[in-house]
C-alpha positions in Angstrom: 29.7 7.0 1.0 25.9 7.1 1.7 24.5 4.2 3.8 20.8 3.2 3.5 18.9 0.5 5.4 15.7 -1.4 4.4 14.0 -3.4 7.1 10.9 -5.6 7.3 8.0 -4.5 9.5 9.3 -6.3 12.6 12.9 -5.2 11.9 14.2 -8.8 12.1 15.4 -8.8 8.4 17.4 -5.9 7.0 19.5 -5.0 4.0 22.1 -2.2 4.2 23.5 -0.6 1.1 26.5 1.6 0.4 26.6 4.3 -2.2 24.1 5.5 -4.8 21.7 3.1 -6.5 22.4 2.1 -10.1 18.8 2.8 -10.9 15.5 3.6 -9.1 12.4 2.6 -10.9 8.6 2.1 -10.5 7.2 -1.0 -12.1 3.5 -1.3 -13.1 3.6 -5.0 -14.2 0.8 -7.3 -12.9 3.3 -9.3 -10.8 4.6 -6.2 -8.9 0.9 -5.1 -8.4 0.1 -8.5 -6.9 3.3 -8.6 -4.8 2.8 -5.1 -3.3 -1.0 -4.9 -3.2 -0.6 -1.6 -4.9 -0.8 -0.1 -8.4 3.0 -0.3 -8.7 6.2 -1.5 -7.0 9.3 0.6 -6.4 12.8 -0.7 -6.6 16.3 0.6 -6.1 19.1 -1.4 -7.8 22.5 -1.9 -6.2 25.4 -4.2 -7.2 25.4 -7.3 -5.0 28.8 -6.4 -3.5 27.3 -3.2 -2.0 24.5 -4.9 -0.2 24.8 -6.6 3.2 21.9 -8.7 4.5 21.2 -9.7 8.1 18.4 -11.8 9.5 16.3 -14.8 8.6 14.4 -14.9 5.3 12.3 -17.1 3.1 12.4 -17.0 -0.7 9.8 -17.0 -3.4 10.7 -17.2 -7.1 8.6 -15.9 -10.0 9.1 -14.9 -13.6 8.4 -11.2 -14.3 6.7 -9.7 -17.3 10.2 -9.2 -18.7 10.8 -13.0 -18.7 13.4 -12.6 -16.0 13.3 -15.1 -13.1 13.4 -13.2 -9.8 14.0 -14.4 -6.2 12.1 -12.5 -3.5 13.5 -12.5 0.0 10.9 -11.9 2.8 10.7 -12.1 6.5 9.3 -15.4 7.8 7.8 -13.7 10.8 6.0 -10.6 9.4 6.0 -11.4 5.6 7.5 -8.1 4.4 9.6 -8.4 1.2 12.9 -6.6 2.0 14.9 -7.3 -1.2 14.9 -9.3 -4.4 17.3 -10.1 -7.2 17.3 -11.5 -10.7 18.9 -14.8 -11.5 20.1 -13.5 -14.8 23.2 -11.1 -15.1 24.0 -8.5 -14.0 22.4 -9.9 -10.7 22.0 -6.6 -8.9 20.1 -6.6 -5.7 16.8 -4.8 -5.9 16.0 -3.4 -2.5 12.3 -3.1 -2.1 10.7 0.0 -0.7 10.4 3.7 -0.9 13.3 4.1 1.5 15.8 4.4 -1.3 13.9 6.5 -3.8 13.7 9.8 -2.0 16.8 11.5 -3.5 16.3 10.3 -7.1 13.7 10.4 -9.7 12.3 7.0 -10.5 11.7 5.6 -14.0 8.4 3.9 -14.8 8.2 0.3 -16.3 5.4 -1.8 -17.7 3.2 1.3 -18.1 0.6 -0.5 -20.2 -0.8 -1.6 -16.8 -0.8 2.0 -15.5 -3.9 2.7 -13.3 -5.6 6.0 -13.9 -5.5 6.6 -10.1 -1.7 6.6 -10.2 -1.7 10.1 -11.8 -3.4 11.4 -8.7 -1.3 9.4 -6.2 2.0 10.2 -7.8 1.1 13.8 -8.7 2.5 13.4 -12.2 1.3 12.6 -15.6 2.6 9.5 -17.5 5.3 10.5 -19.9 
């Protein structure tokens, strides 16, 4: 079974996953743009029972463009978001970062906020 690890910048907080993600996606909603400081956010979704977290974290809650309430877990030292999860079922962990998206094509969400520069950055056209 494939093991993946996501860590914060200072490596104090980490999340280790087992197996393949349920879904890998790229979200273009305004909240993901604010959270990442980028034109999109990338997420890989795993069932909670396949994610092990180690280290200290702080939480921040927000409601996404979908109406879903999401809890973000970030390092209190360096501020990096390592993972987040929705409070509504099916409560899959969403491990933040490109670390998990290399083997699988990502699906785009909230594309009405798509920035024209994204076509150049991603090397693809919006489908």
